[in-house]
Z-matrix of the N, CA and C atoms (Angstrom, degrees):
N
C 1 1.451
C 2 1.518 1 110.41
N 3 1.324 2 115.50 1 -40.63
C 4 1.460 3 119.53 2 -178.84
C 5 1.507 4 112.36 3 -58.61
N 6 1.314 5 116.79 4 -38.74
C 7 1.456 6 120.00 5 179.58
C 8 1.522 7 111.59 6 -75.32
N 9 1.316 8 116.62 7 -41.72
C 10 1.479 9 120.81 8 -179.00
C 11 1.518 10 111.97 9 -63.49
N 12 1.314 11 116.63 10 -38.15
C 13 1.468 12 120.04 11 -173.57
C 14 1.517 13 112.29 12 -96.08
N 15 1.341 14 117.31 13 -43.43
C 16 1.462 15 120.95 14 -173.78
C 17 1.514 16 115.45 15 -111.64
N 18 1.336 17 116.95 16 -5.21
C 19 1.465 18 119.62 17 -178.26
C 20 1.514 19 112.97 18 76.16
N 21 1.346 20 117.89 19 15.80
C 22 1.466 21 122.42 20 -178.89
C 23 1.521 22 109.70 21 -88.73
N 24 1.329 23 116.62 22 107.08
C 25 1.465 24 122.36 23 -176.17
C 26 1.519 25 112.03 24 -93.11
N 27 1.325 26 119.06 25 16.30
C 28 1.457 27 122.00 26 179.33
C 29 1.521 28 109.71 27 -56.75
N 30 1.331 29 116.38 28 128.11
C 31 1.463 30 122.00 29 178.71
C 32 1.505 31 114.60 30 85.61
N 33 1.325 32 117.63 31 -5.09
C 34 1.460 33 121.07 32 178.50
C 35 1.538 34 109.39 33 -98.63
N 36 1.330 35 114.65 34 147.34
C 37 1.459 36 119.11 35 174.95
C 38 1.515 37 108.10 36 -84.97
N 39 1.319 38 115.43 37 166.66
C 40 1.468 39 119.84 38 176.24
C 41 1.529 40 110.49 39 -59.70
N 42 1.332 41 116.26 40 -36.64
C 43 1.475 42 120.62 41 177.75
C 44 1.525 43 110.48 42 -64.07
N 45 1.345 44 117.60 43 -42.89
C 46 1.467 45 120.76 44 177.03
C 47 1.515 46 111.51 45 -57.10
N 48 1.318 47 115.35 46 -48.22
C 49 1.470 48 120.73 47 -178.89
C 50 1.524 49 110.31 48 -61.98
N 51 1.322 50 117.23 49 -44.16
C 52 1.477 51 120.66 50 179.22
C 53 1.518 52 111.66 51 -62.63
N 54 1.342 53 117.81 52 -40.27
C 55 1.461 54 120.56 53 179.23
C 56 1.524 55 111.46 54 -64.64
N 57 1.323 56 116.77 55 -43.29
C 58 1.456 57 120.72 56 178.58
C 59 1.525 58 110.02 57 -64.86
N 60 1.316 59 116.85 58 -47.52
C 61 1.472 60 120.99 59 179.63
C 62 1.528 61 110.94 60 -57.79
N 63 1.329 62 116.62 61 -44.23
C 64 1.474 63 120.34 62 -179.95
C 65 1.512 64 110.87 63 -63.81
N 66 1.334 65 118.69 64 -42.80
C 67 1.451 66 121.51 65 179.52
C 68 1.535 67 110.73 66 -63.30
N 69 1.312 68 116.61 67 -44.32
C 70 1.471 69 119.95 68 179.65
C 71 1.531 70 110.94 69 -62.51
N 72 1.323 71 116.58 70 -40.35
C 73 1.460 72 120.92 71 178.65
C 74 1.537 73 110.53 72 -67.18
N 75 1.322 74 117.80 73 -46.06
C 76 1.465 75 121.79 74 -179.84
C 77 1.522 76 111.93 75 -61.47
N 78 1.333 77 116.75 76 -36.67
C 79 1.458 78 121.24 77 -177.88
C 80 1.533 79 113.14 78 -89.16
N 81 1.333 80 116.80 79 0.39
C 82 1.475 81 122.06 80 -179.05
C 83 1.522 82 112.46 81 57.85
N 84 1.339 83 116.13 82 41.65
C 85 1.453 84 121.32 83 179.67
C 86 1.520 85 109.61 84 -77.87
N 87 1.324 86 115.51 85 128.72
C 88 1.459 87 122.29 86 178.75
C 89 1.524 88 111.04 87 -94.60
N 90 1.331 89 116.93 88 -38.85
C 91 1.457 90 120.84 89 -169.69
C 92 1.525 91 109.57 90 -157.57
N 93 1.331 92 116.57 91 141.09
C 94 1.463 93 122.46 92 172.14
C 95 1.513 94 107.01 93 -119.09
N 96 1.338 95 116.49 94 122.87
C 97 1.469 96 121.59 95 -177.35
C 98 1.513 97 109.59 96 -113.55
N 99 1.342 98 117.46 97 132.82
C 100 1.451 99 120.16 98 177.08
C 101 1.530 100 110.61 99 -70.31
N 102 1.331 101 116.70 100 165.33
C 103 1.472 102 118.99 101 174.35
C 104 1.530 103 109.94 102 -59.70
N 105 1.312 104 116.50 103 148.54
C 106 1.455 105 119.39 104 177.92
C 107 1.526 106 109.00 105 -72.79
N 108 1.312 107 116.75 106 163.28
C 109 1.461 108 122.23 107 -175.50
C 110 1.530 109 112.13 108 -61.10
N 111 1.347 110 117.98 109 -28.45
C 112 1.465 111 119.90 110 -177.55
C 113 1.539 112 112.20 111 -86.97
N 114 1.324 113 118.45 112 -3.69
C 115 1.461 114 121.10 113 177.43
C 116 1.520 115 110.44 114 -88.11
N 117 1.321 116 116.16 115 148.65
C 118 1.444 117 120.65 116 175.11
C 119 1.524 118 107.80 117 -80.48
N 120 1.318 119 117.07 118 107.53
C 121 1.460 120 119.91 119 -174.60
C 122 1.524 121 111.49 120 -110.66
N 123 1.317 122 115.93 121 49.88
C 124 1.450 123 120.52 122 177.47
C 125 1.522 124 109.94 123 -73.20
N 126 1.350 125 117.23 124 130.10
C 127 1.458 126 119.05 125 177.76
C 128 1.524 127 111.44 126 -66.31
N 129 1.310 128 115.87 127 152.26
C 130 1.457 129 121.45 128 176.20
C 131 1.520 130 107.97 129 -142.22
N 132 1.339 131 116.64 130 159.05
C 133 1.451 132 121.56 131 -176.24
C 134 1.519 133 110.39 132 -79.55
N 135 1.333 134 116.27 133 136.99
C 136 1.444 135 122.72 134 172.83
C 137 1.524 136 109.11 135 -130.37
N 138 1.329 137 116.44 136 129.51
C 139 1.460 138 120.12 137 177.51
C 140 1.521 139 111.43 138 -81.36
N 141 1.326 140 116.63 139 -13.32
C 142 1.479 141 121.14 140 -179.77
C 143 1.527 142 110.38 141 -137.96
N 144 1.338 143 118.34 142 67.78
C 145 1.457 144 119.01 143 178.34
C 146 1.519 145 111.98 144 -68.48
N 147 1.300 146 116.78 145 164.13
C 148 1.463 147 122.79 146 -178.70
C 149 1.538 148 110.39 147 -61.34
N 150 1.321 149 116.48 148 -37.35
C 151 1.455 150 121.88 149 -179.55
C 152 1.524 151 108.49 150 -127.54
N 153 1.304 152 117.42 151 127.63
C 154 1.459 153 121.91 152 169.43
C 155 1.512 154 115.76 153 89.65
N 156 1.320 155 113.20 154 -163.64
C 157 1.473 156 123.15 155 -176.93
C 158 1.513 157 110.96 156 -85.68
N 159 1.348 158 117.13 157 166.54
C 160 1.475 159 119.78 158 177.45
C 161 1.530 160 111.13 159 -51.17
N 162 1.321 161 116.26 160 135.73
C 163 1.446 162 121.41 161 -175.84
C 164 1.516 163 109.64 162 -168.55
N 165 1.331 164 117.10 163 -179.41
C 166 1.441 165 120.89 164 171.98
C 167 1.533 166 107.89 165 -79.65
N 168 1.309 167 116.81 166 142.95
C 169 1.462 168 121.90 167 -177.54
C 170 1.532 169 109.97 168 -130.80
N 171 1.318 170 115.49 169 161.35
C 172 1.461 171 123.10 170 172.25
C 173 1.503 172 106.35 171 -128.19
N 174 1.325 173 117.03 172 130.93
C 175 1.458 174 120.51 173 178.33
C 176 1.524 175 110.38 174 -68.04
N 177 1.312 176 116.28 175 142.89
C 178 1.456 177 122.06 176 176.32
C 179 1.525 178 108.59 177 -145.24
N 180 1.303 179 116.22 178 170.44
C 181 1.461 180 121.47 179 179.12
C 182 1.525 181 109.06 180 -94.74
N 183 1.324 182 115.96 181 131.98
C 184 1.458 183 121.78 182 178.85
C 185 1.524 184 107.81 183 -117.52
N 186 1.337 185 116.55 184 126.80
C 187 1.464 186 121.77 185 179.38
C 188 1.520 187 107.45 186 -103.29
N 189 1.343 188 115.80 187 124.36
C 190 1.460 189 121.76 188 -179.09
C 191 1.512 190 110.93 189 -104.57
N 192 1.309 191 116.15 190 150.32
C 193 1.460 192 122.30 191 172.98
C 194 1.515 193 107.18 192 -94.36
N 195 1.297 194 117.28 193 125.66
C 196 1.478 195 122.04 194 178.73
C 197 1.508 196 107.00 195 -94.78
N 198 1.339 197 114.53 196 123.69
C 199 1.477 198 118.68 197 -179.27
C 200 1.487 199 111.51 198 -105.53
């Protein structure tokens, strides 16, 4: 989330960053927004998250560019 929202790649490998960047480019993602403070943003387990291996996830808003 830190990288998607703030560009903070702390703890990520160069390969991780490249995979995320490629996915965002392929999907024409313009912006990833975290849940607002008034939303219940409790993480939950997903066996098929949008990026990576099964893990806990938090829903967020993704803005796509339509070409």
